[in-house]
C-alpha positions in Angstrom: 22.7 5.7 2.0 19.3 4.1 2.8 16.5 6.3 3.8 15.5 6.1 7.4 12.1 4.2 8.0 10.0 5.6 10.7 6.5 5.1 12.0 4.4 8.1 12.2 0.9 8.5 13.8 -1.2 11.5 12.5 -4.7 12.5 13.9 -6.9 12.8 10.7 -10.4 14.4 10.7 -13.1 13.6 8.0 -12.4 9.8 7.6 -15.6 7.9 7.9 -15.8 4.9 5.6 -13.8 2.4 3.4 -13.5 4.9 0.6 -11.7 7.2 3.1 -9.4 4.2 4.1 -8.5 3.6 0.4 -8.0 7.3 -0.5 -5.7 8.0 2.3 -3.7 4.7 1.7 -3.5 5.4 -2.0 -2.3 9.0 -1.5 0.6 7.9 0.9 1.5 5.0 -1.2 1.8 7.2 -4.3 4.5 9.1 -2.5 6.1 5.8 -1.2 5.0 2.6 -2.8 6.6 0.7 0.0 4.7 2.5 2.8 2.6 0.4 5.3 -0.6 2.4 6.0 -3.0 1.5 8.9 -6.3 3.6 9.1 -8.3 3.7 12.4 -11.6 5.2 11.5 -12.9 5.1 15.1 -10.0 7.0 16.6 -9.4 9.2 13.6 -5.7 8.0 13.3 -3.4 7.1 10.5 -0.2 5.2 11.2 2.3 5.2 8.6 5.6 3.3 8.4 7.7 4.8 5.6 10.7 6.8 4.7 8.7 9.8 4.1 8.8 12.9 6.4 5.7 13.6 8.6 5.0 16.7 6.4 5.0 14.6 3.2 2.5 12.2 4.6 0.3 15.0 6.0 0.4 16.8 2.7 -0.7 13.8 0.8 -3.6 13.2 3.1 -4.5 16.9 3.1 -4.6 16.8 -0.7 -7.2 14.1 -0.7 -9.4 16.5 1.3 -8.9 15.3 4.9 -7.7 17.5 7.8 -4.4 16.6 9.4 -3.8 18.0 12.9 -0.4 19.7 13.6 
C-alpha cells in the first residue's frame, strides 16, 4: 500500500533568513527524503508535500527551534 501524499501548510514563527530555510527544509527531508518543502519567510509559512503527517512535520520543525502554531 502506497502512503498518501498530501500538501500541508503550517504557520511557523522564528524564520528570518536563508539558514532558516535550509534548517526547516533539511529537518523535514530527514523524515521524508522525497518531501517537497517551500518556505515563505515573509508570510511565516511552510508548505510541505509529503506522506508525513502534519504532526510529524511540525515536530521536525520544532526540533530545529521554530514555533509551529497548532
